[in-house]
C-alpha positions in Angstrom: -19.3 -35.2 8.8 -20.7 -34.8 5.3 -23.6 -32.8 4.1 -26.2 -35.2 4.7 -24.9 -35.8 8.3 -24.7 -32.3 9.0 -28.4 -31.6 7.8 -29.7 -34.5 9.9 -27.8 -33.3 12.9 -29.5 -29.8 12.4 -32.8 -31.5 12.2 -32.4 -33.4 15.4 -31.2 -30.1 17.1 -34.4 -28.4 15.8 -36.8 -31.2 17.0 -35.1 -31.2 20.4 -35.7 -27.6 20.6 -39.4 -28.2 19.9 -39.4 -25.3 17.5 -41.3 -25.6 14.2 -39.5 -25.6 11.0 -41.3 -22.4 9.8 -40.4 -20.4 12.9 -36.6 -21.4 12.6 -36.5 -20.6 8.9 -38.2 -17.1 9.7 -35.6 -16.4 12.3 -32.8 -17.7 10.2 -34.0 -15.6 7.3 -34.4 -18.3 4.8 -37.4 -19.8 3.2 -38.9 -23.1 4.9 -38.0 -25.1 1.5 -34.4 -24.0 1.9 -34.3 -25.1 5.5 -35.8 -28.4 4.5 -33.4 -29.0 1.9 -30.5 -28.4 4.2 -32.0 -30.8 6.8 -32.5 -33.5 4.3 -29.0 -33.1 2.7 -30.2 -31.9 -0.7 -28.6 -28.5 -0.3 -25.1 -27.8 1.0 -25.3 -25.0 3.4 -22.9 -22.1 3.8 -21.3 -21.6 7.2 -23.4 -18.4 7.4 -26.5 -20.6 6.9 -25.6 -23.0 9.7 -24.7 -20.0 12.0 -28.1 -18.6 11.5 -30.0 -21.9 12.0 -28.2 -22.7 15.2 -28.8 -19.3 16.4 -32.6 -19.6 15.6 -32.7 -22.8 17.4 -31.1 -21.5 20.4 -28.2 -23.9 21.1 -25.4 -23.4 23.7 -22.2 -21.8 22.7 -20.3 -25.1 22.9 -22.7 -27.0 20.8 -22.7 -24.0 18.3 -18.8 -24.1 18.1 -18.8 -27.8 17.4 -21.2 -27.7 14.6 -19.7 -24.5 13.1 -16.4 -26.4 12.6 -18.3 -29.0 10.9 -20.3 -26.6 8.7 -16.9 -25.0 7.6 -15.6 -28.2 6.6 -18.7 -29.1 4.6 -18.8 -25.5 3.1 -15.6 -26.2 1.0 -17.1 -27.6 -2.2 -15.0 -29.1 -5.0 -16.3 -29.7 -8.5 -14.2 -31.4 -11.0 -13.8 -29.6 -14.3 -15.0 -32.7 -16.2 -18.2 -32.4 -14.5 -18.5 -28.7 -15.1 -17.7 -29.3 -18.8 -20.3 -32.2 -18.9 -23.0 -30.0 -17.7 -22.1 -27.4 -20.2 -19.4 -24.7 -20.1 -21.7 -22.0 -21.5 -24.1 -22.9 -18.5 -21.2 -22.4 -16.0 -20.8 -18.8 -17.5 -24.4 -18.1 -17.0 -24.4 -19.3 -13.4 -21.5 -16.9 -12.9 -23.2 -14.1 -14.5 -26.1 -14.6 -12.0 -23.8 -14.7 -9.1 -21.8 -11.5 -10.3 -25.2 -9.7 -10.8 -25.9 -10.0 -7.0 -22.4 -9.1 -5.6 -20.9 -5.6 -5.0 -17.1 -6.3 -5.1 -15.1 -8.8 -7.0 -11.2 -9.2 -6.4 -9.3 -11.7 -8.8 -5.8 -12.9 -8.7 -4.5 -14.5 -11.8 -0.9 -15.8 -12.4 -1.8 -18.0 -15.5 -4.2 -16.4 -17.8 -6.0 -13.0 -18.5 -9.2 -13.0 -16.3 -12.1 -14.1 -18.2 -14.0 -10.8 -17.5 -11.3 -9.0 -19.4 -10.7 -11.5 -22.2 -11.1 -10.3 -25.8 -13.3 -12.7 -28.1 -10.1 -13.7 -29.9 -8.3 -14.6 -26.6 -11.3 -16.5 -25.4 -11.5 -18.7 -28.6 -7.7 -19.2 -28.6 -7.7 -20.5 -25.1 -10.7 -22.7 -25.5 -9.6 -24.1 -28.9 -6.6 -25.7 -27.3 -8.9 -28.3 -25.8 -9.4 -31.1 -28.5 -12.5 -32.5 -26.7 -14.5 -29.2 -27.1 -16.5 -28.8 -30.2 -16.6 -25.7 -32.3 -20.3 -25.2 -31.1 -19.1 -25.5 -27.4 -16.4 -22.9 -28.0 -19.0 -20.6 -29.7 -21.6 -20.9 -27.0 -19.1 -20.5 -24.2 -17.5 -17.3 -25.9 -20.9 -15.9 -26.3 -21.9 -16.6 -22.6 -18.5 -15.1 -21.3 -19.1 -11.9 -23.4 -22.6 -11.4 -21.8 -21.0 -11.9 -18.4 -18.7 -9.0 -19.2 -21.6 -6.6 -19.4 -21.4 -6.5 -15.7 -18.2 -4.5 -15.8 -20.2 -1.4 -17.1 -22.4 -1.5 -13.8 -20.8 1.3 -11.8 -22.5 0.1 -8.6 -20.0 -2.7 -8.6 -16.4 -2.7 -8.1 -13.8 -5.0 -9.7 -10.2 -5.5 -8.7 -7.8 -7.5 -10.9 -4.3 -8.4 -10.2 -2.3 -10.5 -12.6 1.3 -11.4 -12.8 3.5 -10.1 -15.6 4.3 -13.6 -17.1 0.4 -13.7 -17.9 1.0 -11.0 -20.4 4.2 -12.5 -22.0 3.2 -16.2 -22.0 2.3 -16.8 -25.6 -0.2 -19.5 -25.2 -2.1 -17.5 -27.9 -0.6 -16.0 -31.2 1.2 -12.7 -30.6 -1.2 -10.5 -32.5 -4.1 -11.9 -30.3 -2.0 -10.8 -27.2 -1.5 -7.5 -28.6 -5.2 -6.9 -28.8 -5.5 -8.3 -25.4 -3.0 -5.8 -24.0 -5.1 -3.1 -25.6 -8.3 -4.5 -23.9 -6.6 -4.3 -20.4 -5.4 -0.8 -21.0 -8.9 0.3 -21.8 -10.6 -1.5 -19.1 -8.1 -0.1 -16.5 -9.4 3.5 -17.5 -13.0 2.4 -16.4 -13.9 4.3 -13.0 -15.1 1.1 -11.2 -12.3 -1.1 -12.4 -8.7 -1.5 -11.0 -6.2 -3.4 -13.0 -2.7 -4.0 -11.7 0.2 -6.2 -12.8 2.9 -7.7 -10.5 6.2 -7.0 -12.4 8.9 -9.7 -12.7 11.5 -7.1 -11.7 12.4 -6.8 -7.9 12.3 -9.0 -4.9 9.0 -10.7 -4.3 7.1 -11.0 -1.0 4.9 -14.0 -1.8 4.4 -17.0 -4.1 1.6 -16.8 -6.9 0.2 -20.4 -6.1 -2.9 -20.4 -8.2 -5.7 -18.3 -9.5 -8.6 -17.2 -7.1 -11.7 -15.0 -7.0 -13.1 -13.3 -3.9 -16.7 -12.2 -4.0 -17.9 -9.8 -1.4 -15.6 -11.3 1.3 -18.3 -14.1 1.6 -16.8 -16.8 -0.7 -13.6 -17.7 -2.7 -13.3 -19.7 -5.8 -10.1 -21.4 -6.4 -8.9 -22.9 -9.7 -6.9 -25.9 -9.6 -5.7 -28.2 -12.2 -8.5 -30.7 -11.9 -11.3 -29.0 -10.1 -12.9 -25.6 -8.9 -13.0 -25.2 -5.1 -15.4 -22.8 -3.4 -14.4 -21.8 0.2 -16.9 -19.9 2.4 -15.3 -20.2 6.1 -14.6 -16.6 6.9 -11.2 -17.5 8.3 -10.2 -19.1 5.0 -11.7 -16.1 3.1 -9.5 -13.7 5.1 -6.4 -15.5 4.2 -7.3 -15.0 0.4 -8.1 -11.4 1.2 -4.8 -10.8 2.8 -2.9 -12.6 0.0 -4.7 -10.4 -2.7 -4.0 -7.3 -0.7 -0.4 -8.2 -0.6 0.0 -8.7 -4.3 -2.0 -5.6 -5.1 0.2 -3.6 -2.9 3.2 -4.6 -4.9 1.7 -4.3 -8.3 1.9 -1.7 -11.0 -1.1 0.6 -11.7 -2.1 3.8 -13.4 0.6 5.3 -15.6 3.1 2.6 -14.6 0.7 -0.2 -15.6 0.0 1.6 -19.0 3.7 1.9 -19.7 4.4 -1.7 -19.0 1.5 -2.9 -21.3 2.8 -0.7 -24.0 6.4 -1.9 -23.6 5.2 -5.6 -24.0 3.0 -4.7 -26.9 5.8 -3.0 -28.7 8.0 -6.0 -28.1 5.3 -8.3 -29.5 5.1 -6.2 -32.7 8.9 -5.9 -33.2 9.0 -9.8 -32.9 6.3 -10.2 -35.5 8.1 -7.8 -37.9 11.5 -9.4 -37.4 9.9 -12.8 -37.9 
């Protein structure tokens, strides 16, 4: 069942219940226009949206269970990076800024790159400039939009938890001195009261595999970064798996004084390499 089929099925259920759209929308705590867009397949509903609509309609538990399974499948959205790029990378950053303005807790796991919210401008430019199909203007606008996103870090009503693996800090996909500045940025960010930065060290036995990067926002949605696309997951059962994975890595990661000591050690290694080179 795709988005359009799910919307049509919800409309059939509502009509069968003889309840008006306005009444169902009011009970489901959404606008009538949103309900209309869901029913006509113009808007992909979250699993929570479908749950509230079905409850408002008053379907049986069996019917609800059947349609909730379909809703969870539809709620996993995949958008190819090429489509995001075509729409404008800076616009994607602006959308993220709006999402982050509404959330209270962000948890991010990253085994490949420094998280965007913690990147220095130099690191951003170095990463983006690797892509030959991005113009200088696109890079400039994207960097500017990402820096605007970072303002949310200073909102102490929100909490941020970042876990990265140590190879992220040693993988010289950027010039060594750019990474030195980036390490300093991580150290300073870790001292902010609402930000928790941790690094999973390479030493020691590992309990899990760092498959890919993901972001959890308020236990409601997970954004997964793959090679070709961005995947958004909203099924509570799937979200719970990512929360458990994040907590596992966080439990085995360095924080506080141990984190600062590791950052300083890597920083010193980079400076020595520069001097010897």
